[in-house]
C-alpha positions in Angstrom: 29.5 62.9 -45.1 32.3 60.6 -43.4 32.9 57.2 -43.9 31.9 54.6 -41.0 35.2 55.7 -38.7 36.7 53.4 -36.3 39.7 53.8 -33.7 42.4 51.1 -33.4 44.9 50.7 -30.8 48.4 48.4 -31.3 47.1 48.9 -34.9 50.4 48.4 -36.5 51.6 44.9 -36.3 49.7 41.7 -35.5 45.9 41.6 -34.8 46.2 45.2 -34.7 46.5 45.4 -38.3 44.6 42.3 -39.6 41.9 44.3 -38.2 42.9 47.6 -40.2 42.9 45.8 -43.8 39.7 44.2 -42.9 37.9 47.6 -42.0 40.1 49.3 -45.1 38.7 46.1 -47.5 34.8 47.2 -46.2 35.2 50.9 -47.0 36.1 52.3 -43.7 38.4 55.1 -42.4 40.7 54.1 -39.3 42.4 55.9 -37.0 45.7 53.3 -36.3 47.0 53.9 -32.6 50.2 52.6 -31.8 54.0 52.9 -30.2 55.3 52.3 -33.6 53.9 53.6 -36.9 52.9 50.9 -39.3 55.7 48.8 -41.8 53.6 50.4 -44.9 51.5 53.5 -46.2 47.9 52.0 -45.9 45.1 54.7 -47.2 42.2 55.6 -45.7 44.3 55.5 -42.3 45.6 58.3 -40.0 48.5 56.8 -37.7 48.7 58.2 -34.3 51.2 58.1 -32.0 50.1 56.7 -28.6 50.9 55.1 -25.5 47.4 53.7 -24.1 48.7 53.4 -20.6 48.4 57.1 -20.7 44.8 58.8 -20.1 46.4 61.9 -22.0 47.6 60.6 -24.9 44.6 58.3 -25.5 42.4 61.3 -24.8 43.9 63.3 -27.5 43.8 60.3 -30.1 40.0 60.1 -29.7 39.7 64.2 -29.7 41.7 64.3 -33.1 39.8 61.3 -34.8 36.0 62.8 -33.7 37.8 66.8 -34.6 38.4 64.6 -38.2 36.1 62.6 -39.2 33.2 64.2 -36.6 32.3 60.6 -35.8 32.9 57.2 -34.2 31.6 54.0 -35.2 33.9 51.2 -33.5 37.2 51.2 -31.4 39.0 47.7 -31.8 41.0 48.0 -28.4 43.7 45.8 -29.4 47.5 47.1 -27.9 49.0 44.5 -25.2 52.0 43.5 -23.9 53.5 40.0 -22.3 54.7 40.1 -18.5 57.3 42.3 -17.5 57.5 41.3 -14.1 57.6 38.1 -12.1 57.1 37.0 -8.6 58.3 33.3 -7.9 61.3 32.7 -10.9 63.6 35.2 -8.3 63.2 34.7 -5.0 66.4 35.0 -3.2 66.3 33.3 -0.3 68.1 36.0 1.2 67.1 38.6 3.7 69.1 41.0 2.8 67.7 40.5 -0.6 64.3 41.9 -0.5 62.2 41.8 -4.1 62.3 44.8 -6.0 59.4 47.3 -6.9 57.3 45.0 -9.8 57.0 46.3 -13.3 53.3 47.2 -13.9 53.2 47.8 -17.4 51.6 44.5 -18.4 48.6 46.0 -16.2 48.8 49.6 -17.0 48.7 48.5 -20.9 46.4 45.4 -21.1 44.0 47.0 -18.3 44.3 50.1 -17.7 45.0 51.5 -21.4 41.7 49.0 -22.3 39.7 51.2 -19.3 40.5 53.8 -20.7 39.9 53.2 -24.3 36.0 52.2 -23.4 35.5 55.1 -21.3 36.1 57.3 -24.6 34.9 55.5 -26.6 31.2 55.5 -25.0 31.5 59.6 -24.5 32.5 60.3 -28.4 30.5 57.0 -30.0 27.4 59.2 -27.6 27.7 62.6 -29.5 25.4 63.2 -31.8 27.1 62.6 -35.6 24.2 62.9 -37.8 26.1 65.7 -39.7 28.7 63.2 -40.1 26.4 60.9 -42.4 26.3 58.7 -38.7 22.2 57.7 -38.4 22.4 57.7 -34.5 24.4 57.4 -31.9 26.2 54.9 -30.4 28.4 52.3 -31.7 30.5 48.9 -30.9 33.0 48.4 -28.8 35.9 45.1 -29.6 38.1 44.3 -26.7 41.4 41.9 -27.8 41.3 40.0 -24.6 43.2 36.3 -25.1 42.3 32.5 -24.8 44.4 32.9 -21.1 41.5 35.2 -20.1 39.6 31.9 -20.2 42.4 29.5 -19.4 45.4 30.3 -17.4 48.4 30.5 -18.5 51.0 30.4 -15.6 54.3 31.2 -17.6 52.6 34.4 -18.0 50.3 35.0 -14.9 49.9 38.9 -15.2 49.1 38.7 -18.8 46.7 36.0 -17.9 45.2 38.3 -15.6 44.4 41.3 -17.0 43.2 38.8 -20.5 40.2 37.9 -17.1 39.9 41.3 -16.0 39.1 42.2 -19.6 36.7 39.0 -19.7 34.7 40.3 -16.9 35.0 44.1 -17.1 33.1 43.1 -20.5 30.3 41.5 -19.1 30.0 43.8 -16.6 29.7 46.5 -18.4 27.3 44.8 -21.2 24.1 45.3 -19.4 24.8 49.2 -18.9 26.3 49.9 -21.9 23.4 48.7 -24.3 20.9 51.6 -22.4 23.3 54.0 -24.7 23.3 51.8 -27.8 26.6 50.8 -27.2 27.5 47.2 -27.3 30.9 45.7 -26.1 32.3 42.2 -26.7 35.6 40.4 -26.0 37.8 38.7 -29.1 39.6 35.7 -26.9 42.7 34.7 -29.5 44.1 31.0 -28.8 48.1 31.3 -30.4 47.9 33.3 -33.4 51.3 34.8 -35.1 51.8 38.0 -34.1 55.0 39.8 -32.3 53.6 39.5 -29.1 55.9 36.5 -28.0 59.1 36.3 -27.5 61.9 35.5 -31.1 61.4 32.2 -31.4 58.8 30.9 -29.6 56.1 30.2 -32.3 59.2 28.2 -33.8 58.5 25.6 -31.0 55.7 25.0 -31.6 53.8 22.8 -34.7 51.9 25.1 -37.6 48.9 23.2 -36.9 48.6 24.7 -34.0 49.0 28.1 -34.7 45.5 29.7 -35.1 45.0 31.5 -38.8 45.2 35.3 -38.4 41.5 34.9 -40.8 39.7 33.0 -37.7 40.3 36.0 -35.5 38.8 38.2 -38.1 35.9 36.0 -38.2 35.3 36.7 -34.7 35.4 39.9 -34.9 33.1 40.1 -38.1 30.9 37.4 -35.6 29.9 40.2 -32.9 30.3 43.5 -35.1 29.1 43.2 -38.0 31.4 45.8 -39.9 29.7 45.3 -43.5 26.1 46.5 -41.7 27.2 49.6 -40.5 25.0 51.6 -43.3 21.5 50.0 -41.9 19.7 52.0 -39.6 19.0 49.4 -36.3 23.4 48.3 -36.3 24.1 49.7 -33.2 21.0 48.0 -31.9 21.8 44.9 -32.7 24.1 42.1 -32.5 26.1 40.5 -29.5 26.3 42.2 -26.5 28.7 41.3 -23.4 29.8 38.0 -24.9 33.4 36.6 -25.0 33.9 34.7 -28.7 37.1 32.2 -28.6 39.2 32.1 -32.2 41.1 28.8 -32.0 42.0 27.1 -35.2 39.6 27.0 -37.3 36.6 27.1 -34.7 34.9 30.2 -33.2 34.2 29.3 -29.9 31.5 31.3 -27.4 31.8 31.5 -24.0 28.9 32.0 -22.0 29.0 33.5 -18.1 28.9 30.9 -15.8 25.8 30.1 -14.0 25.1 31.4 -10.6 24.7 28.6 -7.5 21.3 28.5 -5.9 22.4 30.3 -2.9 23.5 33.3 -5.0 19.7 33.7 -6.1 19.8 37.7 -4.4 21.7 38.3 -7.5 18.8 37.7 -10.0 17.3 40.1 -12.5 15.6 41.9 -9.5 18.7 42.2 -7.6 20.7 42.9 -9.9 18.9 46.1 -10.7 18.3 47.2 -7.1 22.7 46.7 -7.2 22.4 48.5 -10.3 20.6 51.4 -9.7 22.2 52.1 -6.5 25.2 52.1 -7.9 24.0 54.8 -11.0 23.0 57.0 -7.9 26.0 57.3 -6.4 27.9 57.6 -9.7 26.3 60.9 -11.2 26.1 62.4 -7.9 29.7 62.6 -7.8 
């Protein structure tokens, strides 16, 4: 029998490292995925170097984790990077100097890599893992979005756009994932002390404006209930498709905006027609 098993990306620093240690304290086994190794040796973990923007590397990560433990219960898709390109800061004003090809790595990591992780997690969570002690198929996925995925930040528009995309993806996938006993939610941290910002950036802000890591761990607990993983109904209960912001000491839920009356065709019946149509299209591929 294997203990409850998690994969955490971006696991070797910041929120990912804190989440790993949080899970270990609750007796989970964690596969730590990152491009750099962890700063310390942690028991009940396996580090697998992974660039999440690579499908083949992420696929190998999930395969190795499942082969080793025979189960996957939780996936914390946390890896992310800041902007690597801009549009308006470097306009040349010179017709002989057109813009260079943009660096799209932020989108490759923050959105494409997260999409890869969701697809892989859904597969491995859906495998029969009763031999490893998992009571039923399914599991929980937590995506690290950002407060900038709710409120735009003009200084890092690509980062903000990818985090907005993750919020939309979470809300859009949840109704279908629930039918597979997979629950997917997103964390939206406010400003947290990690290595993501530029060196010296956080020191420019008063300490009272920095959200403690403990608040972000409370967000993960609120959507995942890690301590209940051995209960028979763990994968069936809890939030789904929700966005929770961790801001200073507060946990703030951000519900989806209400549609206007003109969009009544997207009521429950209308959404079923749309969902069924596309489900048929996808399964016929």
